[in-house]
C-alpha positions as CSV (number, residue, x, y, z in Angstrom):
1,M,55.4,-57.3,-24.3
2,P,56.5,-60.7,-23.0
3,D,55.5,-63.9,-24.9
4,T,55.7,-61.9,-28.2
5,P,58.5,-62.9,-30.5
6,A,61.2,-60.3,-31.1
7,P,61.7,-58.9,-34.6
8,D,64.8,-60.0,-36.5
9,P,68.1,-58.1,-35.9
10,Q,67.8,-56.2,-39.3
11,T,64.3,-55.0,-38.5
12,R,65.4,-54.0,-35.0
13,A,68.3,-52.0,-36.3
14,A,66.1,-50.2,-38.9
15,L,63.5,-49.3,-36.2
16,D,66.3,-48.1,-33.8
17,A,67.7,-45.9,-36.5
18,D,64.4,-44.3,-37.2
19,L,63.7,-43.7,-33.5
20,Q,67.1,-42.2,-32.9
21,A,66.6,-39.7,-35.8
22,L,63.2,-38.7,-34.4
23,H,64.6,-38.5,-30.9
24,A,67.4,-36.2,-32.0
25,A,64.9,-33.9,-33.8
26,R,62.2,-33.7,-31.2
27,Q,63.3,-30.4,-29.6
28,R,63.8,-28.9,-33.1
29,W,60.3,-29.8,-34.1
30,A,58.8,-28.5,-30.8
31,A,60.5,-25.1,-31.4
32,T,59.3,-24.9,-35.1
33,P,57.2,-21.7,-35.3
34,A,53.7,-21.8,-36.6
35,E,54.5,-20.0,-39.9
36,A,57.1,-22.7,-40.8
37,R,54.5,-25.4,-40.0
38,V,52.0,-23.7,-42.4
39,A,54.6,-23.8,-45.1
40,L,55.2,-27.5,-44.4
41,L,51.5,-28.3,-44.7
42,Q,51.3,-26.5,-48.0
43,Q,54.2,-28.7,-49.2
44,V,52.3,-31.8,-47.9
45,K,49.2,-30.7,-49.9
46,D,51.2,-30.4,-53.1
47,A,52.8,-33.8,-52.5
48,L,49.5,-35.4,-51.6
49,M,47.8,-34.1,-54.8
50,R,50.5,-35.8,-56.9
51,V,50.0,-39.2,-55.3
52,A,46.2,-39.0,-54.6
53,P,45.1,-40.9,-57.8
54,G,47.5,-43.8,-57.2
55,W,46.5,-43.8,-53.5
56,A,42.8,-44.0,-54.2
57,E,43.1,-46.5,-57.0
58,T,45.4,-48.8,-55.0
59,A,43.0,-48.7,-52.0
60,A,39.9,-49.5,-54.1
61,R,41.7,-52.4,-55.8
62,K,43.0,-53.9,-52.5
63,K,39.5,-53.6,-51.0
64,R,38.2,-55.5,-54.0
65,I,35.7,-52.8,-55.1
66,P,34.5,-53.7,-58.6
67,A,36.2,-51.8,-61.4
68,G,34.1,-48.8,-62.4
69,S,32.0,-48.9,-59.3
70,P,30.9,-45.6,-57.8
71,L,31.9,-47.0,-54.5
72,A,35.5,-46.3,-55.4
73,G,34.7,-42.7,-54.5
74,E,34.9,-43.8,-50.8
75,E,38.6,-44.2,-51.2
76,W,38.9,-40.6,-52.3
77,T,36.7,-39.0,-49.7
78,S,37.9,-41.1,-46.7
79,G,41.5,-40.9,-48.0
80,P,43.2,-38.0,-49.8
81,Y,40.2,-35.7,-49.4
82,A,40.1,-36.0,-45.7
83,V,43.8,-35.5,-45.3
84,M,43.7,-32.4,-47.7
85,A,40.9,-30.9,-45.7
86,A,42.8,-31.5,-42.4
87,C,45.8,-29.7,-43.9
88,N,43.6,-26.7,-44.7
89,G,42.0,-26.6,-41.2
90,L,45.4,-26.7,-39.5
91,M,46.9,-24.1,-41.8
92,Q,44.0,-21.7,-41.0
93,T,44.5,-22.2,-37.3
94,L,48.3,-22.0,-37.4
95,S,48.2,-18.9,-39.6
96,R,46.2,-17.1,-36.9
97,M,47.9,-18.5,-33.8
98,Q,49.1,-15.0,-32.6
99,G,46.8,-14.1,-29.8
100,K,44.7,-17.2,-30.7
101,A,43.0,-15.1,-33.3
102,F,41.6,-18.3,-34.9
103,L,39.0,-18.3,-32.2
104,R,37.5,-15.0,-33.2
105,G,34.4,-15.4,-35.3
106,L,33.5,-18.8,-34.0
107,P,29.9,-18.5,-32.9
108,L,29.4,-19.3,-29.2
109,R,26.2,-19.9,-27.2
110,R,25.1,-21.3,-23.9
111,L,23.0,-24.5,-23.7
112,R,20.2,-24.8,-21.2
113,N,22.5,-26.7,-18.8
114,G,25.0,-23.8,-18.9
115,Q,27.6,-25.6,-21.1
116,L,29.4,-23.6,-23.8
117,A,28.7,-24.7,-27.4
118,V,31.3,-23.6,-30.1
119,K,30.0,-23.7,-33.7
120,V,32.8,-25.0,-35.9
121,M,30.8,-25.7,-39.1
122,P,30.0,-24.0,-41.4
123,H,33.1,-21.8,-41.0
124,S,33.6,-20.5,-44.5
125,L,31.6,-19.7,-47.7
126,W,32.9,-22.9,-49.2
127,D,31.4,-24.9,-46.3
128,R,28.0,-23.2,-46.9
129,L,28.1,-24.1,-50.6
130,L,29.5,-27.6,-50.5
131,L,27.8,-28.8,-47.4
132,S,24.7,-26.6,-47.5
133,G,22.6,-27.1,-44.4
134,V,25.2,-29.1,-42.4
135,S,26.3,-27.7,-39.0
136,A,28.5,-28.9,-36.3
137,E,28.9,-27.7,-32.7
138,V,31.5,-28.7,-30.1
139,W,30.0,-28.8,-26.6
140,M,32.7,-28.0,-24.1
141,R,32.9,-29.6,-20.7
142,P,31.5,-27.8,-17.6
143,G,33.8,-25.1,-16.5
144,V,34.8,-23.9,-19.9
145,H,33.1,-20.6,-20.8
146,E,33.5,-17.6,-23.1
147,R,36.1,-15.8,-20.9
148,N,38.5,-18.8,-20.6
149,L,38.0,-20.5,-23.9
150,A,41.4,-19.3,-25.2
151,A,43.0,-21.1,-22.2
152,H,41.5,-24.3,-23.5
153,A,42.7,-24.0,-27.1
154,A,46.1,-24.7,-28.7
155,V,47.7,-25.1,-25.2
156,A,50.8,-26.6,-26.8
157,Y,51.5,-23.2,-28.3
158,D,51.2,-21.2,-25.0
159,L,54.9,-21.6,-24.3
160,P,57.4,-19.7,-26.4
161,P,59.0,-22.1,-29.0
162,A,62.4,-22.2,-27.2
163,E,60.7,-23.4,-24.0
164,R,58.7,-26.2,-25.4
165,R,59.7,-29.8,-24.6
166,G,59.6,-32.2,-27.5
167,R,58.4,-35.8,-27.2
168,L,58.4,-38.9,-29.4
169,A,55.1,-40.6,-30.0
170,L,54.4,-44.0,-31.5
171,V,51.2,-44.1,-33.6
172,L,49.8,-47.6,-34.4
173,G,47.8,-47.1,-37.6
174,A,44.3,-48.4,-38.3
175,G,43.8,-51.0,-41.1
176,N,40.4,-49.9,-42.4
177,I,40.2,-46.2,-43.3
178,A,43.2,-44.8,-45.2
179,S,43.1,-41.3,-43.7
180,I,43.2,-42.5,-40.0
181,P,47.0,-43.0,-39.8
182,P,47.9,-39.6,-41.3
183,L,45.2,-37.8,-39.3
184,D,46.4,-39.4,-36.1
185,V,50.0,-38.3,-37.0
186,F,48.7,-34.7,-37.5
187,Q,47.3,-34.8,-34.0
188,K,50.6,-35.5,-32.4
189,L,52.7,-33.3,-34.7
190,F,50.6,-30.1,-34.8
191,I,48.4,-30.2,-31.8
192,E,50.7,-31.9,-29.3
193,N,54.1,-30.9,-30.6
194,Q,55.4,-34.5,-30.8
195,V,57.5,-36.2,-33.4
196,V,56.0,-39.4,-34.6
197,L,56.9,-42.9,-35.7
198,L,53.9,-44.3,-37.5
199,K,53.7,-48.1,-37.8
200,M,51.3,-49.1,-40.5
201,N,48.7,-51.8,-39.9
202,P,49.5,-55.0,-41.9
203,V,46.0,-54.9,-43.4
204,N,46.6,-51.7,-45.4
205,D,50.4,-51.3,-45.4
206,Y,50.1,-51.3,-49.2
207,L,49.6,-47.5,-48.6
208,T,53.0,-47.1,-47.0
209,E,54.8,-45.7,-50.1
210,H,51.9,-43.4,-50.9
211,L,51.9,-42.0,-47.4
212,R,55.7,-41.6,-47.4
213,A,55.4,-39.7,-50.7
214,A,52.6,-37.5,-49.5
215,L,54.1,-36.7,-46.1
216,R,57.7,-36.5,-47.4
217,P,58.1,-32.8,-46.2
218,L,57.6,-34.0,-42.6
219,I,59.9,-37.0,-43.1
220,E,62.7,-34.8,-44.5
221,C,62.7,-32.6,-41.4
222,D,62.9,-35.7,-39.2
223,A,59.5,-35.1,-37.6
224,L,58.0,-38.3,-39.0
225,R,59.0,-41.9,-39.9
226,I,56.6,-44.4,-41.5
227,V,57.4,-48.1,-41.1
228,R,55.8,-51.5,-41.9
229,G,55.8,-54.3,-39.4
230,D,54.0,-57.2,-37.8
231,G,52.9,-57.8,-34.2
232,A,56.5,-58.4,-33.2
233,A,57.6,-55.0,-34.5
234,G,54.7,-53.3,-32.8
235,A,55.4,-54.9,-29.5
236,Y,59.1,-53.9,-29.8
237,L,58.2,-50.3,-30.5
238,C,55.7,-50.2,-27.6
239,E,58.4,-51.1,-25.2
240,H,61.2,-49.1,-26.8
241,A,63.1,-46.7,-24.4
242,L,62.9,-43.8,-26.8
243,V,59.1,-44.0,-27.2
244,E,57.4,-41.6,-24.7
245,E,53.7,-41.8,-25.8
246,I,51.5,-44.2,-27.7
247,H,48.4,-43.7,-29.8
248,I,46.3,-46.6,-31.1
249,T,43.3,-46.8,-33.3
250,G,42.1,-50.4,-33.1
251,A,40.5,-53.0,-30.8
252,G,40.1,-52.9,-27.1
253,A,42.0,-56.2,-26.8
254,T,45.1,-54.7,-28.5
255,H,44.9,-51.6,-26.2
256,D,44.8,-53.9,-23.1
257,A,47.7,-56.0,-24.4
258,I,49.8,-52.8,-24.8
259,V,48.9,-51.4,-21.4
260,W,48.6,-54.4,-19.2
261,G,50.4,-57.2,-21.1
262,P,49.1,-60.2,-23.0
263,G,47.1,-63.2,-21.8
264,A,46.8,-64.2,-18.2
265,Q,49.6,-61.9,-17.1
266,G,47.7,-58.9,-18.5
267,A,44.5,-60.0,-16.8
268,R,46.3,-60.1,-13.5
269,N,47.9,-56.8,-14.0
270,K,44.6,-55.2,-14.9
271,A,42.9,-56.7,-11.9
272,L,45.7,-55.3,-9.7
273,G,45.8,-51.9,-11.4
274,T,49.5,-52.2,-12.2
275,P,50.1,-51.4,-15.9
276,L,53.0,-53.1,-17.6
277,N,53.4,-50.1,-19.9
278,R,53.3,-46.8,-18.0
279,R,53.6,-44.5,-21.0
280,R,50.7,-42.2,-21.7
281,V,48.4,-44.1,-24.1
282,T,45.6,-42.4,-26.1
283,S,43.2,-44.4,-28.2
284,E,40.2,-44.8,-30.4
285,L,38.7,-48.2,-30.0
286,G,35.3,-48.4,-31.6
287,A,31.8,-49.2,-30.2
288,V,28.5,-50.9,-30.7
289,C,27.1,-47.7,-32.3
290,P,23.3,-47.1,-32.3
291,T,21.0,-45.4,-34.7
292,I,17.8,-44.2,-33.0
293,V,14.8,-43.9,-35.2
294,V,12.2,-41.5,-33.7
295,P,8.6,-42.0,-34.8
296,G,7.0,-39.3,-36.9
297,P,5.0,-38.4,-40.0
298,W,7.4,-39.9,-42.5
299,S,6.4,-39.8,-46.2
300,R,7.3,-42.6,-48.6
301,A,10.1,-40.4,-49.9
302,D,11.3,-39.8,-46.4
303,I,11.5,-43.6,-45.8
304,R,13.4,-44.1,-49.0
305,F,16.0,-41.4,-48.2
306,Q,16.5,-42.4,-44.6
307,A,16.8,-46.1,-45.6
308,E,19.7,-45.0,-47.8
309,Q,21.1,-43.1,-44.8
310,I,20.9,-46.1,-42.5
311,A,22.2,-48.6,-45.1
312,T,25.2,-46.3,-45.6
313,Q,25.8,-46.1,-41.8
314,K,26.1,-49.9,-41.9
315,L,27.8,-50.7,-45.2
316,H,30.1,-47.8,-46.0
317,N,33.5,-49.4,-46.4
318,S,31.8,-52.7,-46.5
319,G,30.8,-52.4,-42.9
320,F,34.4,-52.1,-41.5
321,N,34.1,-48.8,-39.7
322,C,34.5,-48.3,-35.9
323,V,31.5,-46.0,-36.1
324,A,29.3,-48.2,-38.3
325,C,25.7,-48.6,-37.1
326,Q,25.5,-51.9,-35.3
327,T,22.2,-51.5,-33.4
328,L,19.1,-50.0,-35.0
329,V,16.7,-48.8,-32.3
330,L,13.0,-48.7,-33.5
331,P,9.8,-47.5,-31.8
332,Q,7.5,-50.3,-30.8
333,G,4.2,-50.3,-32.7
334,W,5.3,-47.6,-35.2
335,P,3.3,-48.4,-38.3
336,Q,6.1,-47.4,-40.7
337,A,8.8,-49.6,-39.2
338,D,8.2,-52.5,-41.5
339,A,8.3,-50.3,-44.6
340,L,11.6,-48.8,-43.4
341,M,13.2,-52.2,-42.8
342,A,12.0,-53.4,-46.2
343,E,13.5,-50.4,-47.9
344,I,16.8,-50.8,-46.0
345,A,17.0,-54.4,-47.3
346,R,16.3,-53.2,-50.8
347,V,19.1,-50.6,-50.7
348,M,21.6,-53.0,-49.2
349,A,20.8,-55.7,-51.8
350,R,21.2,-53.2,-54.7
351,H,24.0,-50.9,-53.6
352,G,26.0,-52.9,-51.0
353,Q,27.4,-55.5,-53.3
354,R,31.1,-55.7,-52.4
355,E,33.4,-58.2,-50.8
356,A,34.3,-58.4,-47.2
357,Y,38.0,-57.6,-47.4
358,Y,38.9,-57.2,-43.7
359,P,40.4,-60.3,-42.1
360,G,38.2,-62.3,-39.8
361,S,35.0,-60.9,-41.0
362,G,33.3,-64.2,-41.7
363,E,34.2,-65.6,-38.3
364,R,32.9,-62.5,-36.5
365,A,29.6,-62.5,-38.5
366,A,29.1,-66.2,-37.7
367,E,29.6,-65.5,-34.0
368,F,27.1,-62.7,-34.2
369,A,24.6,-65.0,-35.9
370,A,25.2,-67.6,-33.3
371,H,23.9,-65.2,-30.6
372,A,20.7,-64.4,-32.5
373,R,17.9,-66.9,-31.8
374,H,16.5,-66.6,-35.3
375,P,19.1,-64.8,-37.4
376,G,18.1,-63.2,-40.6
377,A,20.1,-62.1,-43.6
378,I,20.0,-59.6,-46.4
379,G,21.5,-60.9,-49.6
380,R,24.0,-58.6,-51.4
381,G,24.8,-60.5,-54.5
382,P,27.0,-63.5,-55.4
383,D,30.4,-62.0,-54.4
384,A,29.3,-60.2,-51.2
385,P,28.5,-61.9,-47.9
386,P,24.9,-61.2,-46.6
387,C,24.3,-58.6,-43.9
388,V,23.4,-60.7,-40.9
389,L,20.4,-59.6,-38.9
390,A,19.6,-60.2,-35.2
391,D,16.6,-59.2,-33.2
392,M,17.9,-58.2,-29.7
393,D,14.4,-59.0,-28.2
394,Q,14.8,-62.6,-29.2
395,G,18.5,-63.4,-29.1
396,D,21.4,-63.0,-26.6
397,A,20.7,-59.4,-26.0
398,D,23.6,-58.9,-23.6
399,W,26.2,-60.4,-26.0
400,L,24.8,-58.4,-28.9
401,A,24.9,-55.2,-27.0
402,R,28.5,-55.7,-25.6
403,H,30.4,-56.9,-28.7
404,E,31.5,-54.8,-31.6
405,V,31.3,-57.1,-34.6
406,F,33.3,-55.1,-37.3
407,A,31.5,-56.9,-40.1
408,P,28.3,-56.6,-42.1
409,A,25.9,-57.4,-39.2
410,L,23.0,-55.4,-37.8
411,A,20.9,-55.9,-34.6
412,T,17.5,-54.3,-34.1
413,K,15.9,-53.3,-30.8
414,T,12.4,-52.1,-30.3
415,L,11.5,-49.9,-27.4
416,P,8.1,-48.6,-26.2
417,G,7.1,-45.0,-25.6
418,A,3.8,-43.2,-25.2
419,D,5.0,-40.4,-27.4
420,A,8.2,-39.4,-29.3
421,E,9.9,-37.8,-26.3
422,S,9.3,-40.7,-23.9
423,Y,10.5,-43.1,-26.6
424,L,13.6,-41.0,-27.2
425,R,14.3,-40.9,-23.4
426,A,14.1,-44.7,-23.3
427,A,16.3,-45.1,-26.4
428,I,19.0,-42.8,-24.9
429,A,18.9,-44.7,-21.6
430,F,19.3,-48.0,-23.6
431,A,22.2,-46.6,-25.6
432,N,24.0,-45.3,-22.4
433,E,23.4,-48.3,-20.2
434,A,23.3,-51.4,-22.5
435,L,25.5,-50.7,-25.5
436,Y,29.3,-51.0,-25.4
437,G,31.3,-47.9,-26.2
438,T,30.8,-44.2,-26.5
439,L,32.1,-43.3,-30.0
440,G,29.1,-42.3,-32.0
441,A,25.3,-42.3,-32.0
442,N,22.9,-41.3,-34.7
443,I,19.4,-39.9,-34.3
444,V,16.9,-39.8,-37.2
445,I,14.0,-37.5,-36.4
446,H,11.4,-35.7,-38.6
447,P,11.5,-31.9,-38.3
448,R,7.8,-31.8,-37.1
449,T,8.6,-34.3,-34.4
450,L,11.6,-32.3,-33.3
451,A,9.4,-29.1,-33.2
452,Q,6.8,-31.0,-31.1
453,I,9.5,-31.9,-28.6
454,G,11.0,-28.4,-28.8
455,R,14.6,-27.5,-29.8
456,G,15.6,-26.7,-26.2
457,R,14.2,-29.9,-24.7
458,F,15.7,-31.9,-27.6
459,E,19.2,-30.5,-26.7
460,E,18.6,-31.4,-23.1
461,L,18.0,-35.0,-24.2
462,L,21.2,-34.9,-26.4
463,A,23.1,-33.8,-23.3
464,E,22.1,-37.0,-21.6
465,L,23.4,-39.2,-24.5
466,R,27.0,-40.0,-23.6
467,Y,28.7,-40.3,-26.9
468,G,31.7,-38.4,-28.4
469,T,29.9,-37.6,-31.6
470,I,26.1,-37.4,-32.1
471,A,24.7,-37.1,-35.6
472,V,21.1,-35.7,-36.1
473,N,19.7,-36.8,-39.5
474,T,23.2,-37.6,-40.7
475,W,25.9,-40.2,-39.9
476,T,28.6,-39.7,-37.3
477,G,31.1,-40.6,-40.0
478,L,30.5,-37.1,-41.2
479,G,31.9,-35.9,-37.9
480,F,35.0,-37.9,-38.7
481,L,35.3,-36.3,-42.1
482,L,35.0,-32.7,-40.8
483,S,38.5,-31.8,-39.6
484,A,37.2,-29.1,-37.2
485,C,35.4,-31.7,-35.1
486,P,37.1,-33.5,-32.2
487,W,36.9,-37.3,-32.8
488,G,36.9,-39.8,-30.0
489,G,34.9,-41.4,-27.2
490,F,32.9,-39.6,-24.5
491,P,35.1,-38.2,-21.7
492,G,35.6,-40.4,-18.6
493,A,37.4,-43.4,-20.0
494,S,40.3,-44.9,-18.2
495,L,43.0,-47.5,-18.8
496,Q,40.9,-49.9,-16.8
497,E,37.7,-49.1,-18.8
498,P,38.8,-47.6,-22.0
499,Q,35.5,-48.1,-23.8
500,S,35.8,-46.2,-27.1
501,G,39.2,-44.8,-26.2
502,I,41.0,-42.0,-24.3
503,G,41.5,-38.5,-25.8
504,T,40.5,-37.1,-29.2
505,V,42.1,-36.5,-32.6
506,H,41.4,-34.2,-35.6
507,N,40.1,-31.0,-34.0
508,S,41.7,-28.4,-36.3
509,F,40.7,-25.6,-33.9
510,M,42.8,-27.4,-31.2
511,L,40.1,-27.2,-28.6
512,E,40.8,-28.8,-25.2
513,E,38.3,-30.0,-22.6
514,T,35.7,-30.9,-25.2
515,E,32.8,-33.2,-24.3
516,R,31.0,-34.0,-27.5
517,T,30.4,-32.9,-31.1
518,V,26.8,-32.6,-32.4
519,V,26.5,-32.7,-36.2
520,S,23.2,-31.9,-37.9
521,A,22.1,-32.2,-41.6
522,P,18.9,-31.5,-43.5
523,W,16.0,-34.0,-43.2
524,R,15.3,-34.0,-46.9
525,P,17.8,-33.6,-49.8
526,F,17.7,-30.8,-52.4
527,P,15.4,-30.1,-54.2
528,R,12.7,-32.0,-52.3
529,G,13.6,-30.1,-49.1
530,L,12.6,-26.8,-50.7
531,L,9.0,-27.9,-50.7
532,S,9.0,-28.0,-46.9
533,L,10.8,-24.6,-46.7
534,Q,14.1,-26.4,-45.9
535,F,16.6,-24.0,-47.5
536,S,19.5,-26.3,-48.2
537,L,21.3,-27.1,-51.5
538,L,22.6,-30.4,-50.3
539,P,21.5,-33.2,-52.6
540,R,22.1,-36.9,-51.9
541,P,25.3,-36.8,-49.8
542,P,28.4,-38.0,-51.7
543,W,29.3,-40.5,-48.9
544,F,26.0,-42.4,-49.4
545,I,26.5,-45.9,-50.9
546,T,23.7,-45.1,-53.3
547,H,25.4,-42.0,-54.8
548,R,25.9,-42.7,-58.5
549,R,28.7,-40.2,-59.0
550,Q,30.8,-40.4,-55.9
551,H,33.8,-41.8,-57.9
552,M,33.6,-38.6,-60.0
553,L,33.0,-36.3,-57.0
554,G,35.9,-37.7,-54.9
555,P,38.7,-36.5,-57.2
556,L,36.9,-33.1,-57.8
557,L,36.5,-32.5,-54.1
558,T,40.1,-33.4,-53.4
559,R,41.3,-31.0,-56.1
560,F,39.1,-28.3,-54.7
561,Q,40.6,-28.8,-51.2
562,H,44.0,-28.6,-52.7
563,R,43.3,-25.2,-54.4
564,P,39.8,-23.9,-53.7
565,G,38.3,-21.7,-56.4
566,W,35.0,-20.6,-57.9
567,L,35.7,-22.1,-61.3
568,K,35.8,-25.6,-59.8
569,L,32.4,-25.4,-58.2
570,P,30.2,-25.9,-61.3
571,R,31.6,-29.4,-62.1
572,I,31.3,-30.4,-58.4
573,L,27.7,-29.3,-58.2
574,L,26.8,-30.9,-61.5
575,Q,28.2,-34.3,-60.3
576,A,26.6,-33.9,-56.9
577,L,23.1,-33.3,-58.4
578,A,23.5,-36.2,-60.9
579,G,24.2,-38.6,-58.0
């Protein structure tokens, strides 16, 4: 990119050497049969298990999580655990690639609008035990049906290995969640048949050696290289003649600088529709994600549990998630709204006490506050910045709706509705039309309210909500964690208007032409759910910031994913229930 300083000669030479090695191996990787890839993934699992403790400890320390805090468990579940689970999902698919047998047994159904829904979770007995009551469906785009589903899955494997064309992709890693870079790498390697140069983000390049050790089997066969580097190195790689495709997880401004060029030149190119970089660029770029609270007969215990849910949606990873809740949509006149907000504040004050480690957070939070007419704040202890609050009905609603803050900041919006359905329709219209991005939306709805609306009608309303992942009574972050679920913005983005990005990642069943994922979880945790005939064994979820044992559960779940077995379940269930 012009106006960006070039890296020094030594750095250029090292990057050139890595790219040349990958370029030379790209055809060999494309021709690597599925069974050999399964063996490589098993080697990755073994290598990952050896480095997982150091990886998680380093990440927790660098993110300044207090020593001994249960929040250190986040660095297990969103790090080694997520990568280990992705290895398992890909191995299951690759081991049944012949005739695309991996599609057999996936429950299929037609929605009222005629679209095909593929149930990808639960898929195994382990799923039913460890995530009891959680389900996930992938809704395919119109035109995909039962008879042609196989033509829209694992398409990179349709050609015989000798006829495949290898390509070299550059992956620009995210700086917030440790598993994002390796999972993006897996997308290119195993779903798109591309060799990869991964450039780490300077924010978390402390993980470079851990990732090199974990992914060494892929490095040794010249399918992968992992490098550090600043903006100059990134710009050099984006324009390198050997790089054929680019994937970025990051900010829309970075995406535009890559595609159109920086500054005024980039603005002119974008206006003219003449990209400076004509490579295929895929991306995940975040959003102003909503949580829609639907009115209903909530008990005090319901308010407490859902407050924990919403506080987690905001403050998991200290608020530095592309799918963090930034806009809380509430029903106007709902008598329980004040109690819910008070309980959210209580949970944040008690369980969200951690530093803001991501660069620029303070400035972004201050800018957010400046656009709120009467900003509020929830104190989170002496070492943590407050969570800034803004009422969109009183502040600069357009700015608050159009800017992802990426900081501990939460806006609220109240909407009218004569009943639950009319309110939900208004909330969906607001999310679609006013809020920036299409990555993830959460809906919190009481089972009796859902029954009043009707399951079929509720799904018709979901079909109107244009987001890549929709979570019902859970967080869309769970959709990120489940390797079977495609992850990305809603289809229709373009280089001109990328919104939350172009394309998807994860997706271990390798489905193409996906539209959205719908993840659902129990309204009440075990054992309270049994009283309302909700047959789920899921207690307080381990990703909740209120979970008292997540630092114990993270290692146990990762070891289980490494080598599943019945003897490992009692300790996992004991820690889960104690949380």
